[in-house]
RONUMI-110748 format. One record per residue (C-alpha): x, y, z; residue in one letter; residue number from 1. Coordinates in Angstrom, 2 decimals. Layout:
BEGIN
+---------+---------+---------+-----+-----+
:    east :   north :      up : res :   n :
+---------+---------+---------+-----+-----+
:       X :       Y :       Z :   A : NUM :
...
+---------+---------+---------+-----+-----+
This chain:
BEGIN
+---------+---------+---------+-----+-----+
:    east :   north :      up : res :   n :
+---------+---------+---------+-----+-----+
:   63.75 :  129.22 :   60.53 :   X :   1 :
:   60.85 :  129.36 :   62.95 :   X :   2 :
:   57.34 :  129.23 :   61.91 :   X :   3 :
:   55.48 :  132.79 :   62.23 :   X :   4 :
:   52.17 :  133.22 :   62.92 :   X :   5 :
:   49.80 :  133.34 :   59.44 :   X :   6 :
:   48.69 :  137.25 :   59.15 :   X :   7 :
:   45.72 :  138.41 :   57.60 :   X :   8 :
:   43.34 :  141.19 :   56.45 :   X :   9 :
:   40.57 :  141.78 :   54.58 :   X :  10 :
:   40.03 :  144.69 :   51.85 :   X :  11 :
:   36.79 :  144.37 :   50.67 :   X :  12 :
:   35.91 :  141.29 :   49.21 :   X :  13 :
:   39.82 :  139.92 :   48.75 :   X :  14 :
:   41.80 :  138.57 :   51.78 :   X :  15 :
:   45.59 :  139.63 :   51.80 :   X :  16 :
:   47.91 :  136.80 :   53.91 :   X :  17 :
:   51.37 :  137.56 :   54.59 :   X :  18 :
:   53.65 :  134.38 :   54.03 :   X :  19 :
:   57.20 :  134.63 :   55.13 :   X :  20 :
:   60.10 :  133.10 :   53.58 :   X :  21 :
:   63.25 :  135.04 :   54.97 :   X :  22 :
:   63.77 :  138.05 :   57.56 :   X :  23 :
:   67.02 :  139.76 :   58.77 :   X :  24 :
:   69.95 :  141.75 :   57.36 :   X :  25 :
:   71.00 :  141.98 :   53.59 :   X :  26 :
:   74.63 :  142.32 :   54.44 :   X :  27 :
:   74.42 :  146.16 :   53.02 :   X :  28 :
:   74.34 :  149.43 :   54.73 :   X :  29 :
:   71.99 :  152.30 :   53.61 :   X :  30 :
:   74.47 :  153.85 :   51.30 :   X :  31 :
:   75.49 :  150.91 :   49.58 :   X :  32 :
:   72.03 :  150.00 :   49.22 :   X :  33 :
:   70.59 :  153.45 :   48.27 :   X :  34 :
:   73.64 :  155.27 :   47.02 :   X :  35 :
:   71.42 :  158.21 :   46.30 :   X :  36 :
:   70.17 :  159.12 :   49.59 :   X :  37 :
:   71.81 :  160.87 :   52.48 :   X :  38 :
:   72.84 :  159.79 :   56.01 :   X :  39 :
:   71.09 :  162.67 :   57.22 :   X :  40 :
:   67.65 :  160.85 :   56.00 :   X :  41 :
:   68.64 :  157.82 :   57.80 :   X :  42 :
:   69.80 :  159.55 :   61.19 :   X :  43 :
:   66.48 :  161.87 :   60.74 :   X :  44 :
:   64.36 :  158.88 :   60.82 :   X :  45 :
:   65.99 :  156.42 :   62.86 :   X :  46 :
:   63.48 :  156.71 :   65.76 :   X :  47 :
:   61.39 :  154.52 :   63.06 :   X :  48 :
:   63.19 :  152.97 :   60.92 :   X :  49 :
:   64.91 :  150.94 :   63.82 :   X :  50 :
:   64.85 :  148.15 :   64.56 :   X :  51 :
:   62.78 :  146.71 :   61.85 :   X :  52 :
:   63.85 :  148.24 :   58.55 :   X :  53 :
:   67.68 :  149.17 :   59.87 :   X :  54 :
:   69.98 :  147.21 :   62.36 :   X :  55 :
:   70.64 :  150.08 :   65.08 :   X :  56 :
:   73.74 :  148.09 :   66.17 :   X :  57 :
:   75.00 :  147.15 :   63.00 :   X :  58 :
:   74.01 :  149.93 :   60.64 :   X :  59 :
:   72.85 :  147.45 :   58.28 :   X :  60 :
:   69.54 :  147.13 :   56.49 :   X :  61 :
:   66.94 :  144.51 :   57.33 :   X :  62 :
:   64.59 :  143.50 :   54.47 :   X :  63 :
:   61.55 :  140.80 :   54.14 :   X :  64 :
:   61.54 :  138.07 :   51.63 :   X :  65 :
:   57.43 :  137.31 :   51.41 :   X :  66 :
:   54.57 :  136.22 :   49.34 :   X :  67 :
:   51.38 :  137.86 :   49.46 :   X :  68 :
:   48.86 :  135.41 :   49.41 :   X :  69 :
:   45.71 :  136.78 :   47.86 :   X :  70 :
:   42.02 :  135.11 :   47.68 :   X :  71 :
:   39.63 :  137.04 :   45.20 :   X :  72 :
:   36.45 :  135.82 :   43.80 :   X :  73 :
:   37.04 :  132.11 :   44.05 :   X :  74 :
:   40.74 :  132.33 :   43.52 :   X :  75 :
:   43.90 :  131.78 :   45.15 :   X :  76 :
:   46.50 :  133.95 :   44.04 :   X :  77 :
:   50.31 :  134.48 :   45.14 :   X :  78 :
:   51.94 :  138.07 :   44.41 :   X :  79 :
:   55.96 :  137.18 :   43.86 :   X :  80 :
:   57.70 :  133.74 :   44.97 :   X :  81 :
:   60.50 :  134.76 :   46.73 :   X :  82 :
:   64.01 :  133.26 :   46.80 :   X :  83 :
:   63.43 :  129.39 :   46.54 :   X :  84 :
:   65.76 :  126.43 :   48.26 :   X :  85 :
:   68.66 :  125.10 :   46.77 :   X :  86 :
:   69.59 :  127.68 :   44.28 :   X :  87 :
:   73.23 :  128.56 :   43.42 :   X :  88 :
:   73.22 :  132.18 :   43.04 :   X :  89 :
:   77.04 :  132.52 :   42.82 :   X :  90 :
:   76.90 :  136.45 :   42.09 :   X :  91 :
:   74.02 :  137.00 :   45.00 :   X :  92 :
:   75.54 :  134.69 :   48.03 :   X :  93 :
:   73.03 :  135.74 :   50.37 :   X :  94 :
:   70.53 :  133.84 :   48.43 :   X :  95 :
:   72.32 :  131.06 :   47.20 :   X :  96 :
:   71.41 :  127.61 :   48.49 :   X :  97 :
:   68.83 :  128.68 :   51.31 :   X :  98 :
:   66.97 :  126.14 :   53.06 :   X :  99 :
:   63.71 :  127.64 :   54.30 :   X : 100 :
:   60.40 :  126.50 :   55.57 :   X : 101 :
:   58.15 :  128.61 :   52.96 :   X : 102 :
:   56.23 :  126.02 :   52.17 :   X : 103 :
:   55.25 :  124.78 :   55.13 :   X : 104 :
:   54.33 :  128.48 :   56.08 :   X : 105 :
:   52.09 :  128.56 :   53.06 :   X : 106 :
:   50.95 :  125.40 :   53.96 :   X : 107 :
:   49.71 :  126.96 :   57.65 :   X : 108 :
:   47.94 :  129.87 :   55.46 :   X : 109 :
:   45.95 :  126.95 :   53.98 :   X : 110 :
:   47.33 :  126.63 :   50.66 :   X : 111 :
:   48.76 :  123.46 :   49.52 :   X : 112 :
:   50.79 :  123.85 :   46.08 :   X : 113 :
:   48.12 :  122.45 :   43.54 :   X : 114 :
:   45.25 :  125.04 :   45.14 :   X : 115 :
:   47.21 :  127.97 :   43.75 :   X : 116 :
:   45.42 :  129.33 :   40.56 :   X : 117 :
:   47.40 :  132.26 :   39.69 :   X : 118 :
:   51.29 :  133.44 :   40.36 :   X : 119 :
:   51.95 :  137.21 :   39.54 :   X : 120 :
:   55.68 :  137.78 :   39.21 :   X : 121 :
:   56.31 :  141.61 :   39.72 :   X : 122 :
:   59.14 :  141.39 :   37.62 :   X : 123 :
:   62.03 :  138.48 :   37.19 :   X : 124 :
:   64.47 :  139.41 :   40.07 :   X : 125 :
:   65.95 :  136.43 :   41.59 :   X : 126 :
:   64.10 :  137.09 :   45.00 :   X : 127 :
:   60.70 :  137.29 :   43.44 :   X : 128 :
:   60.83 :  134.12 :   41.08 :   X : 129 :
:   62.08 :  131.43 :   43.16 :   X : 130 :
:   59.59 :  129.31 :   44.28 :   X : 131 :
:   58.01 :  129.36 :   40.71 :   X : 132 :
:   59.50 :  125.67 :   40.72 :   X : 133 :
:   61.10 :  123.40 :   42.64 :   X : 134 :
:   64.05 :  120.68 :   42.09 :   X : 135 :
:   62.75 :  117.39 :   41.49 :   X : 136 :
:   65.84 :  115.03 :   40.76 :   X : 137 :
:   67.87 :  117.38 :   38.51 :   X : 138 :
:   65.30 :  118.73 :   37.10 :   X : 139 :
:   63.35 :  122.16 :   38.21 :   X : 140 :
:   59.86 :  121.85 :   37.44 :   X : 141 :
:   56.56 :  124.13 :   38.24 :   X : 142 :
:   55.85 :  124.57 :   42.01 :   X : 143 :
:   52.37 :  125.29 :   41.39 :   X : 144 :
:   51.09 :  122.94 :   38.55 :   X : 145 :
:   47.68 :  124.03 :   38.35 :   X : 146 :
:   48.32 :  127.74 :   38.14 :   X : 147 :
:   49.01 :  130.51 :   35.37 :   X : 148 :
:   51.86 :  132.40 :   35.83 :   X : 149 :
:   51.03 :  136.23 :   35.13 :   X : 150 :
:   55.20 :  137.53 :   33.88 :   X : 151 :
:   55.63 :  141.10 :   32.30 :   X : 152 :
:   56.60 :  140.62 :   28.88 :   X : 153 :
:   59.24 :  143.60 :   28.83 :   X : 154 :
:   61.00 :  141.66 :   32.05 :   X : 155 :
:   60.56 :  138.11 :   30.48 :   X : 156 :
:   62.56 :  139.31 :   27.15 :   X : 157 :
:   64.96 :  141.81 :   29.44 :   X : 158 :
:   66.16 :  138.66 :   31.45 :   X : 159 :
:   65.86 :  136.09 :   28.93 :   X : 160 :
:   70.02 :  135.52 :   28.49 :   X : 161 :
:   69.90 :  134.76 :   24.95 :   X : 162 :
:   69.01 :  138.36 :   24.53 :   X : 163 :
:   72.25 :  139.25 :   26.30 :   X : 164 :
:   71.35 :  142.60 :   27.56 :   X : 165 :
:   73.43 :  144.84 :   29.71 :   X : 166 :
:   72.02 :  145.43 :   33.09 :   X : 167 :
:   72.97 :  147.58 :   36.26 :   X : 168 :
:   72.48 :  143.93 :   38.36 :   X : 169 :
:   75.48 :  142.40 :   36.02 :   X : 170 :
:   75.47 :  138.97 :   36.73 :   X : 171 :
:   73.38 :  139.03 :   39.67 :   X : 172 :
:   70.73 :  137.27 :   38.15 :   X : 173 :
:   72.51 :  134.45 :   36.89 :   X : 174 :
:   71.04 :  131.16 :   36.70 :   X : 175 :
:   67.57 :  132.53 :   37.46 :   X : 176 :
:   66.04 :  132.50 :   33.95 :   X : 177 :
:   67.25 :  129.04 :   33.69 :   X : 178 :
:   65.86 :  127.78 :   36.92 :   X : 179 :
:   62.97 :  129.41 :   37.93 :   X : 180 :
:   61.04 :  131.15 :   34.58 :   X : 181 :
:   62.10 :  129.41 :   31.76 :   X : 182 :
:   60.62 :  125.65 :   33.02 :   X : 183 :
:   57.49 :  127.33 :   34.17 :   X : 184 :
:   57.24 :  128.96 :   30.30 :   X : 185 :
:   58.30 :  125.51 :   28.86 :   X : 186 :
:   55.49 :  123.77 :   30.85 :   X : 187 :
:   53.00 :  125.73 :   29.22 :   X : 188 :
:   52.27 :  127.70 :   32.26 :   X : 189 :
:   52.95 :  131.42 :   31.53 :   X : 190 :
:   51.00 :  134.23 :   30.24 :   X : 191 :
:   53.21 :  136.90 :   29.22 :   X : 192 :
:   51.46 :  140.28 :   29.66 :   X : 193 :
:   52.11 :  143.89 :   28.10 :   X : 194 :
:   51.29 :  147.70 :   29.71 :   X : 195 :
:   47.92 :  146.50 :   31.55 :   X : 196 :
:   46.22 :  143.20 :   32.48 :   X : 197 :
:   42.92 :  142.66 :   34.36 :   X : 198 :
:   42.29 :  139.89 :   36.82 :   X : 199 :
:   39.34 :  140.10 :   37.93 :   X : 200 :
:   36.93 :  143.11 :   39.01 :   X : 201 :
:   39.11 :  143.69 :   42.12 :   X : 202 :
:   42.39 :  143.18 :   40.72 :   X : 203 :
:   44.47 :  144.66 :   37.73 :   X : 204 :
:   48.41 :  145.02 :   37.04 :   X : 205 :
:   49.99 :  147.74 :   35.34 :   X : 206 :
:   53.60 :  148.41 :   34.24 :   X : 207 :
:   55.28 :  150.75 :   36.55 :   X : 208 :
:   59.24 :  150.64 :   34.67 :   X : 209 :
:   62.63 :  151.95 :   36.42 :   X : 210 :
:   63.63 :  148.99 :   38.27 :   X : 211 :
:   63.63 :  146.89 :   35.59 :   X : 212 :
:   62.09 :  147.55 :   32.56 :   X : 213 :
:   58.92 :  144.76 :   32.98 :   X : 214 :
:   58.01 :  145.98 :   36.85 :   X : 215 :
:   54.87 :  146.14 :   37.56 :   X : 216 :
:   52.20 :  147.28 :   40.37 :   X : 217 :
:   48.89 :  145.16 :   41.37 :   X : 218 :
:   46.24 :  147.58 :   42.31 :   X : 219 :
:   43.49 :  146.27 :   44.48 :   X : 220 :
:   40.14 :  148.26 :   44.17 :   X : 221 :
:   37.23 :  146.26 :   46.28 :   X : 222 :
:   34.38 :  148.12 :   48.10 :   X : 223 :
:   35.72 :  150.97 :   49.62 :   X : 224 :
:   39.13 :  149.90 :   50.23 :   X : 225 :
:   42.07 :  150.43 :   47.93 :   X : 226 :
:   45.75 :  148.92 :   48.04 :   X : 227 :
:   48.47 :  148.86 :   45.61 :   X : 228 :
:   51.43 :  146.07 :   45.61 :   X : 229 :
:   54.26 :  147.61 :   44.34 :   X : 230 :
:   56.65 :  145.10 :   44.55 :   X : 231 :
:   60.19 :  146.42 :   44.17 :   X : 232 :
:   59.25 :  150.11 :   43.54 :   X : 233 :
:   60.78 :  150.54 :   46.99 :   X : 234 :
:   62.87 :  148.43 :   49.38 :   X : 235 :
:   62.73 :  150.48 :   52.33 :   X : 236 :
:   60.42 :  153.35 :   53.96 :   X : 237 :
:   62.98 :  156.10 :   53.67 :   X : 238 :
:   61.61 :  156.06 :   50.43 :   X : 239 :
:   58.44 :  157.57 :   51.52 :   X : 240 :
:   59.99 :  160.37 :   52.98 :   X : 241 :
:   62.83 :  160.63 :   50.12 :   X : 242 :
:   60.58 :  159.33 :   47.09 :   X : 243 :
:   63.63 :  160.11 :   44.61 :   X : 244 :
:   65.80 :  157.84 :   46.35 :   X : 245 :
:   66.34 :  154.59 :   44.18 :   X : 246 :
:   68.17 :  151.61 :   45.18 :   X : 247 :
:   71.34 :  150.40 :   43.24 :   X : 248 :
:   69.51 :  147.69 :   41.73 :   X : 249 :
:   66.94 :  150.07 :   39.44 :   X : 250 :
:   67.96 :  149.76 :   35.56 :   X : 251 :
:   66.38 :  153.04 :   34.54 :   X : 252 :
:   66.93 :  155.59 :   37.73 :   X : 253 :
:   64.68 :  158.73 :   36.08 :   X : 254 :
:   61.96 :  156.25 :   35.45 :   X : 255 :
:   61.84 :  154.64 :   38.23 :   X : 256 :
:   61.36 :  157.92 :   39.98 :   X : 257 :
:   58.58 :  158.67 :   37.69 :   X : 258 :
:   56.58 :  155.54 :   38.71 :   X : 259 :
:   57.13 :  155.94 :   42.37 :   X : 260 :
:   55.60 :  159.52 :   42.40 :   X : 261 :
:   52.72 :  158.62 :   40.38 :   X : 262 :
:   52.07 :  155.08 :   42.40 :   X : 263 :
:   52.82 :  157.01 :   45.71 :   X : 264 :
:   50.79 :  160.06 :   44.67 :   X : 265 :
:   47.74 :  157.83 :   44.18 :   X : 266 :
:   48.20 :  155.96 :   46.95 :   X : 267 :
:   47.93 :  158.69 :   49.19 :   X : 268 :
:   45.00 :  160.39 :   47.35 :   X : 269 :
:   43.07 :  157.51 :   47.26 :   X : 270 :
:   43.73 :  156.26 :   51.07 :   X : 271 :
:   45.13 :  153.07 :   49.56 :   X : 272 :
:   47.68 :  150.89 :   51.26 :   X : 273 :
:   50.97 :  150.53 :   50.23 :   X : 274 :
:   52.53 :  146.79 :   50.11 :   X : 275 :
:   56.02 :  146.60 :   48.91 :   X : 276 :
:   57.67 :  143.14 :   48.53 :   X : 277 :
:   60.14 :  143.80 :   51.19 :   X : 278 :
:   59.24 :  145.48 :   54.08 :   X : 279 :
:   59.27 :  144.05 :   57.72 :   X : 280 :
:   57.75 :  145.53 :   60.35 :   X : 281 :
:   54.10 :  145.79 :   59.75 :   X : 282 :
:   54.47 :  145.47 :   56.17 :   X : 283 :
:   52.58 :  148.38 :   54.43 :   X : 284 :
:   51.66 :  151.43 :   54.99 :   X : 285 :
:   49.29 :  154.29 :   54.28 :   X : 286 :
:   50.56 :  157.28 :   52.88 :   X : 287 :
:   50.19 :  161.19 :   53.36 :   X : 288 :
:   51.93 :  163.91 :   51.21 :   X : 289 :
:   54.37 :  166.00 :   53.20 :   X : 290 :
:   56.50 :  168.25 :   51.73 :   X : 291 :
:   57.97 :  166.94 :   48.43 :   X : 292 :
:   57.55 :  163.64 :   49.73 :   X : 293 :
:   55.32 :  161.42 :   51.63 :   X : 294 :
:   54.72 :  160.25 :   55.44 :   X : 295 :
:   53.28 :  157.18 :   56.90 :   X : 296 :
:   49.96 :  158.09 :   58.10 :   X : 297 :
:   49.52 :  154.79 :   59.67 :   X : 298 :
:   50.98 :  151.13 :   59.19 :   X : 299 :
:   48.90 :  148.17 :   58.48 :   X : 300 :
:   47.82 :  145.59 :   61.00 :   X : 301 :
:   50.20 :  142.69 :   59.87 :   X : 302 :
:   52.48 :  141.40 :   63.47 :   X : 303 :
:   56.37 :  142.59 :   62.92 :   X : 304 :
:   58.78 :  139.46 :   62.45 :   X : 305 :
:   60.20 :  138.24 :   65.30 :   X : 306 :
:   62.63 :  136.11 :   63.87 :   X : 307 :
:   65.65 :  137.87 :   62.66 :   X : 308 :
:   67.55 :  134.97 :   61.13 :   X : 309 :
+---------+---------+---------+-----+-----+
């Protein structure tokens, strides 16, 4: 994959850098990815959804896999760690045995694995925990050996295969706990939190369940600036205009809608930048209320990815 420029913005005393792992099609049509959405919503908004969020030629949804690199109060923090390389994902073949330049892109942002102080997994799906570990011989070992890995306890328990939970995702998360979560936990690097977790004066984690039981959001308050990293609370900007629409991967649809309404409403009322995990294009947006949903007031200044992999 071609290297991308390092994109960085500053909010208050926190710098935010966008680090790419993958951008391109996820081999799903809008109706497959968002079965509750109406074709009319996609048609009505196609002028701005294409090409970054919807391929106008194939009708396939485009998505980014990326890590948000934060520097706050002298610490280096990663929000979500993508898919990772060389992993067998039998029920998520689009993510199986990847070989991306993610660590090189992270290095271009000035960060070596040993520099990372904190890793935040907003939830424990396959495409949010992958670079927690890397393969050393036959063993999976922590990629960021000096970091504390913050994981929501409800997700840790839900995805732990010994608990044998039935999930909407089916077997899509197979092998993920074993190769990307458990090795970090066994190394003594995890901190399992519940309800909320204050990281520092600028950053706070709160549960926002629905997509998964432990899905969480990271709120940034620094000076006059506000932002909220929403993980998989949304996957596509069509959910700004139709916030009741869930992805096909949401474990608790009603809770997902409630979390989205609460967080988007707060963001619109507080002029906060909404920063999801998977948006290509400019990556994040400020919202205003419009009817029963929201509209984009302005996009973040991150450069759109040019590599359609």
